[in-house]
N, C-alpha and C positions, 0 to 999 in steps of 0.2 A: 677544768675537769671535762673529759670527753664522755660522750654518750656511749651506751653499750652498742656493739656492732650488730648488724642485722644478719650475720652469719656466724657460725660457731665451728671451731676445729674439733673434730672427734678424736677418739683415743689414738688413732693412727695418723693423725695429721691431715686427713681429708677435710673437705669443706661441706657443711650441711647448709643448703639454701633454706631460708626460713621466710618465704614470702607470705604464707598464710598463717594465721594464729594457731589453728590446730596442728599444722605440721611443725611449727616452731615449738609448741609445747611438748609435742611428742619427742622431737629431737633433743630438747633440753632435759626431759625426763630420762631418756636413754643415756645421755652423757652423764647426768647426775648419778645414775645407778652405776655406771662404769667407774666414776670417781670414788664412790663409796667402796668399791672393791679394790682400788689400787692406791689412791692418794691418802686415804685416811687411816691406813693400817697402823702407822707408827703412833699417831696421837690416840688412836682408838684402843690400843693395847696398854696405854699408860695406867688405867685403873687397876691393872694387875699389881702395880708396885708403888705408884705415886703417893697415895694416901697412907699406905703402910709405912713407907720410908720416912715420912714426915714425923712419925711418932717413935719409931724404933731405929732410926738411922744413926748417924754419927753424933747427933745432938738430940737425944730422946726428950719427948714432951709428956706431961702428965695427961692421963686420959680422963679429963673432966670437961664440964660443959664449956668453960671459957676457951679451952684449947681446941676442942672439937669444932665448935661453932666458928672460932677464929680461923682454923685451917680450911674448913669448907668454904668460908667466905672468901679467903684468899684465893682458893682454887677458882671459884666462880668469877671473881673480878679479874683474875689473871687471864682466864679464858676469854673474858669479855674485852679487856683492853688489848691484850697481845694478839690473840687469834682473830677475834671478830672485828675489832676496829682497825688495829694496825695492819694486819696482813690481808684479811678478806676484804675489808672495805676500802683501804687506801693503797697498800703496797701493790695489790693486784692491778691497780691502774698504771703502774710503772712498768708496763710490758714493752718488750722490744719486738715489734711486729708480731705480737701475740705470744711470744716466748717469755718465760720468767726465769728466775734463778740469779745468783750473784754474778755469774759471768755475763749473762745476757744484760743485766743491769749495768755492769761495767762497760760493755760494748756500747750501750745506749749513752752513758755519761761521757765516755771518752770521745765520742763523736761530737758532743756539744762543747767539751772542754779541751779539745785537742791543742788549742793555742794558749790555754791558761797555764800559768806556772804551777797551779795546784792539781792539774790533771793527773800527773803521775801518782799523787797520793790516793786519789780515788781508785786508780788501777791496782795499786798495792793492797788497798783495803779489800777489794773484791777478790784478789788472788789469795789473800790470807783467809778470807771466808771460805773459799773453795778448798784450801788446804785443810781447814778445820773439819770440813765435811767428810774427809776421808777418815778422820778419827771417829766421827760419829757413825759412819757406815760400818765400822768394825765393832763398835760397842752395841749398837742397836740389835743386830741379830742375836748376840750372846745374851744380853739381858732379857730380851723379849721371850726367846724360846725357853731360857732357864726359868723365868718367872712362871711360865705356863706349866712346864713339866713338874715344877715344885709342888703343884697342886696334888700330885700323887701322894705326897706325904700327908696331906690333909685328909685324903680319902682313906689311906691306909698307912699309918706311921712306919710300918715295917718296910715300905717300899722306898724309903728315903735314899738308900744306897744306890738305887737305880737311876736317880735323877741325872747325874753327870753322864753316865753311858748313853742313856736315851737321848739327852739333849745333844750330845756330840754326834750321835748317829743321825739325828734329824738334820743337824746343821751341815754335816758332810754331804748327806743326800741332797740337800738344798743346793749346795754349790756344784755338785755333779750334774744337776739338772740344767744348769745355765747354758751349757753348750747346745742343748736341744731347743732352746728358745722357750718363751712363755706363752705362746699363742694358745696351746691346748689347755694348759692348766689355768691360764688367765681367764678362760670362760667360766671357771668355777669360782673365781675370786668374789664377784659381786654377790651371788647368792649366799656364800658362806659368811661374808662380812655383814650382809643384811640381817641374816639370822643372828649373828653374834651381837650386833648392836641392839636388835630387838630383845634378845635375852637379857643383856646386862641392864637395859632400861627397865624391863619388867621386874627383875630382881630388886632394883633400886626403888621402884614405885611401891612395891609391896612393903618395904621397910618404911618408906615415907608415910604411907597411909596409916601404918600402925603407930608411927611416932612423928607426927606432923610438926612438932616443935623445931625440927631441924631446918624448916623453911625460914626461920629467923635469920639464917646465914646469908640470905639475900641482902640483908642490911649491911652496908660496908662498915657500920659502927663496930661490928664484932671483930672485923679484921683490925681496925684501929685499936680496939680494946686489948686485943692480943699483944700488940706492940707496946701499949701502955703498961700492961701487966709484966711482960717478960723482957722487953727491950732487945738486948743483944741476942738472946735465945730466939726471939721471933725473927730477927734478921737472919740468923743462921738457918732457920727453918725454911727460908726462901730457897735454899739450895736443893731442898726436896720438893717443895711445892711446884717449882718450875718443871719438874718431871711430868706434870699434868699437861703442859703445853709443848712438850718436845714433839717435833713433827710439824709444827706450825710453819716453819720455813719451807717444808716440802710442798705445802699448798701453793706457794708462789713458784717454786721450781717446776712443778708439774702442771702449771697453768696452761702451757702450750698444748698439752695432750687433750684437754677437755674444754677449755674456754672458761672465762670468768663466770658467766651466768650459771652454767650447770654446777660449778663447784660451790658457788654461793648458795644455790638452792639446796644442794646436798648438805652443806654445813648448817645453814639456818633451820632447814626443815626436818633434818633427821639426826645427823651426827652429833651436833652440839646438845640437843635435848637428851639424847640417849646417854651421853657422857655425864651430863649434869645429874640426871636421874640416878646414875650409878654412884657417883661421888656423894651426893646427898644421902643416898641409901646406906652407904658404908658408914657415914657419920651418924645417921639415925640408929643403926644397929648398935654401934659402940655406946651411944648415949643410953640405950635401953638396957644394957647389961650392968651387973654389979662389977665391982673392981676386979675380982678374980676372973669373971667371964670376959670382961673387956680386955684384960691382959692376955688372955688366951686367944681371943678372936683377932686382936690386932696383928698377930703373927701372919695371918692370911685372910683379911676381911673380905676380899673379893670372892673367895671360894666358900667361906663360912656363911655368907649371905644365902647361899643356895641350900635347899633341903638336902639332907644327907644322901638320899637316894639319887639325887640329880647331880651330885658333885663330880662323879666320874665322867658323865657326859659333858659337864661344863669344862672339865680339864681337857677333854678331847677337842671341844669347840674352841677353847682359848688357845690350845696348841696350834690348831689350824689357822687361827687368826694371826698368831705371832709368826707363823710360817709365811703367811701372805705379807705381813708387815716387813719381814726381813727380805722377802723377794723384791718388794718395792724399793727398799733402800739399796739393794745390790744393783738392780736395774738402773736406779738413779746414779750410782757411781759410774756405770758404763756411759750413761748419757753425759754426765759432767766431764768425764775424761775425754770423750769425743769432742765436746765443745772446746776443752782446753787445748787439745791437739790442733784443732782447726784454727784457733786463735793464736797459736804459736807459743803456748806456755808449757807444753809437754812434748817430748820427742815422739815421733811417729811410732805407734804400736800396732801390732796385728789386730785388725778388727774384722770379725766375722759376722755376716748377716744371717740371722736365724729364720728369716721369713723371706720367701721369694716375692711377696707382694707388698710387705710393709717395711719401708726403709728404716723406720725408727727402732725396729727390734734388732739390737746388736749384742754381740758378745765379745768381750775383750779378755782373752785368756790370762794375760799377766795380771790384770786388776783382780780377776776372779780368784786366782790362786793366792795372790798376796793377801787379800782380805780373808780368805778361808784360813790360811795359816795363822793370821792374827787373831781371828775369832776362836780357833781351837786353843791357842795359847792363853787367851783371856779366860775362857771357861776353866781350863786346868789350873790357872793361877788364882783366880778369884773364888772359884768353887760355888758361889751362890749369887743370886740376883741382888741381895742386900749388899754384898761386898762390891759388886759391879756398880751399884747405884752411886758409890763414892767416886767412881771414875766418870760416870755419866753426867751430862748436864753442862760441863764446862765448855765443851766444843759447841754445843747447841746455843748456849747463851752468848758465847763469843761471836758466833755467826749472826745471831739475832741483833746484837749490839752493832756489828758492822753494817748489817742491812739497814739499821736505823740511820747510821751515818750517811750511807748512800742515798737513802730515801730523803734525807734532809737536803742533799745536793739537788735531787730531782725536783723537790717541791720549790726550792728557791731559784735554781738556775733554769730548769726546763719548764716547769709549770708556771712559775712566777706567781704563786699564790700570795694573797694579801698577808701582811705580817700578823695582823690580828687573828688570823686563822692558823697560820703556820707556827708561830712562836709557842702558843699554848699547847698545841698538839705535840710538837717536837719535845717540849719540856716534859710532858707526861711520858712520852715514849722513852726518852733518855733516862728519866728517873727510874722507871719500871725496869727497863732492860739493863740499865747500869747496876741497879740493886741486885738483880738476879745474877749478873755476871760476877759482881763483887762477892756475893754469898757463896758462889760456886768456887771462887778462888781458894776458899778455906779447905776445899777437898783435894787440893794438889798433893799434899803429903800422903793421902790415903788412896791414891789411884788416879786423881785428876791429872797427874803428870803424864799419863799415857796418851790421851788425845792431844795434849799440848805438844808432846814429843813427836807424835805422828804428824801433827799439823806443822810443826817446825821443820821437820825433814821435808815434807811435801812443799812447803813454802820455799825452802832453799833450792829444791830441784826446779820448781816452776820459774823462779826468778833467775836462776843461773842459766837455764835453757833459753829464756827470753832474751837475756842480756847477751849471751854467747852468740845467738843467731843475729842479733842486731850488729854486733861487732864484725861477725863474719861477712854479713851482707855489705857492710860499709867498706871493708877491705876489698871485697870482690868488685864493688862498684868503682873504687879508686883505681884498681888495676885493669879494669875492663877496657878493651879497645872500642872506640866508637863504631857502631854497626855500619854506618854509611861508608866509612873508609874501608872497612873489611869487605863488604859486598863487592865493591868495585875492583879491589885488588884480587880477591879470591876468584871472582868470576872469570878473570882473564889469565890467571896463573895456574889453576888446578884443573885436573881432568874431571869432567862431569860423567857420572854413571847413572843408569836408570834407577827409578824408584824415588821414594820419599824418605827423608831423614828428619826426625823430630828431635830437637835438642832441648831438653828440659832446663829451664833457667829460673833461679829464684828471684832474679831482678828483671824488670821489664825494660832495662836499659843496658847497653853494651853487648859484648859477644860472650856467650857462655864458654867456660874453660874447656868443656867437652868438645866443642866445635873447633877450637884452636888446636887441641891435642889430636883430633881426628885428621886434620889437614897435615899437621906436623909429622904424624907417624904413617898414615895411610896415603896421604898426598892425593886424595880424591874428594869430590863433592857430589852429592846426589843432585839430580836434575831439579828436584824441589826440596828446599830446605826451610823448615818451619822452626822458629825459635819460640818455644811454648812456655808461658808462665801461668801458673795456677794461682789466682788471687782469691784469698778468703776474706769476704767482706764482714763488716761489723753488724750484719743483719742476719737473722736466722735462715732466710731463704732468698735466693735470687731466681727470678722467673726465667724460663727458657728464652724469652725474647731478649733478655739482657745478658745472656750467658757469654756470648762471644764478642771479642773486639779484635778486628783484623786490620793489619797495615801491610800493604804491598811495598816491599823495599826494593823491588826491581831485581833483574837478573835471576829470577826464580827463588828469591828469598822472601820470606813472610814473617812478620811478627804477630803472634797470636796470643791473646790473653783470655783465659777462661775464668769467669767469675762464679764463685759458689758462696752460699751462705754458710755460717758456722754450724748449722744443724744438718747440712746436706752431705751426701756421699760424694766424694771426689772421684767419680768414675770417668776417667779421661777418654777411653775408647768410645764410650756411650755418648759423651759430649761432642766428640769429633764428628759423629754422624750428622749433627745439626749445623756444622760449620759451613758457611758460604763465603766465597771471596778468596779462597786459598787455591784457586785453580780447580782441578778435578776433585771429585769426592775421595775421601780417604779409604784406602783398601788396606786392611791390616796385614794381608799377605805380601804386600809390596812396600810396607812401611817399617822402618827401623827406628827404635827409640834409643837415643844416646843419653846416658846419665853420667854425671860427674860424682865421684866419691872422693871427698876431701880427707886428707890426712893432716891433722893439726900439728903444728910445730910451735914450741915455746918462743915467744917474742922477747927481744931484748928490752922492749918497753911494754910490758903487758898492761892491758886495759882492765883486767880483772885480777883479783888475788890468785896466786899460783894454785891454791887448792881448788878454787872455783874453775880455773882453766882445766885442771886435770879432771874435775867432775864433768865439765862440759864435753871434754874429749871422750870420756867414757860413755856418756849418754849418746854422743854422736855415733860411736862405734856400735852400740847395742840397739840403736833405733831401727825400726823396720825399714826396709829399703823402699825407695820411691816406687819401685816396680809393684810391690805389694799394696802400698798405700793408694796409688793412683790406678790400680787394677789393670796394669799394663800386661799384655801377653808375654809370658816369660821367654818364649822362643823368638821374640822380636826385640829383645833388649840387649844393648851393649853398654857396659860400664867402663869408664876411663878414669883412672886415678889422677889425683893432683894433690899438691901440698900447699898449705897455707899457714901463715903465722897469725896468731890472735893475741 
């Protein structure tokens, strides 16, 4: 186990030096406040529906002491085991140069298991967890905003017909905001979420003080008694109880923005206590009511806890909190997509940077509009947060179970922890996460099929693109002419013209097809020819000192490799300013970029199934051009077509 670092990454990825204790504490407090505003929105809005759905969901429970104490005890121990111990205490240690998330974990593992015959399985697991994330990113905004706006029906039953229109208006407005970036509205996130957590904690404490017997739920015996009493029904209830810990995987994914220490401080010191106070408060309120009162209150216990005069302000506050939670999930989908593109699992997409100073603030139009359409369809189809709860959870629990599998690899292969520590911990994690996933499988007919379908489609796209690129690169390498032979013959046979020509190549060996086609058709070579390969490493960032790798091939030819991390922007013109050893400095006005655009032809012996070949060809045609992706000046780019069999 490694010790905590002496510096922390702030919300924008910069580094905060913490030489002195006061400065360190101030930096941690600032980052912890930022984490409260961004990271904990998803799990923070779960009290709106998690406790309620356990009792009135697909498998209703009786509103008596055994069931209320049992459910509250399950929520407490789930939050303790899954969030506090598994994610916050242990999984956050499995960072890849400070970055978290399934893909960062896969990159970390693949580096260590590259030669292992089981390395491919770890990669597939991480890719599937990423695919499931897209299903989660569609359901979270829909269920969160709907559950908050439904509070209007508690304030005034006659307003129930406005819930769907208002929720859709807010959600559409949220997606329209994405192209403007989150820098401005992000400044409001922390204060709003701080007030939200303080309010829900206060409401819960009031109920706990009036009915302290709910505190017996800290005893795990009540969770055990629940299973002894109901058996199968208690197991099915796990499908709703897990809603209380949805968002826990986001803590690991967003670790790179804030650092481990600030996020742990925010969780232990503020977020977890506030959530537990509210859940215990909801349980205390139900126990204090008679049968008729409890049956009415369980329809919306989160809002019923508040005095009638404060319910409308609470609805507004909860709506703002769900808006923020949805924003965090959407931004997360942009970040995950960017990582997947850099690691070669998704075709190049148009990526727009919404901040001139912060590289991490990005906007991907295709992802934004795809999620928006899915969210609108979900709201119109399911109509209520209770119906959506049937679809929610399976993607999250699937991703959590996969994270546990990957964590097991890290603990055994990378950390080499002693078995007497590793085996009991992993046994607990697999039992808990496996039980949650199994319980959520019962939701498949009632809507759980949706995130699985989205995850399945995403998984097919991710794996098809990765496999297609692998085949295409292999075929290009086999057909490529050795660069040493080419430089000698070309230097003596072709006319040299002034200027610099940069030929983009996916492989760092051989001659790119664009260079061969240029000589074939134009019969000239520039006085300086650079064969450029952009290499995305299995680490989040690559320092400027390690960015460039240059080889002088003689006769005015150079082989240049630019190294980037999978979290970095691949701005080639900017990187070229730092290159040394390629002759004179690069002047964009006298430099031409030559790109090759492949047209795929069906092979007589295909290495993929025909439908996957066609899918890969379609993805290749619709991918963003290298000019856009590498930020090349449009008036200095020449594209040359070529054909290739796969």
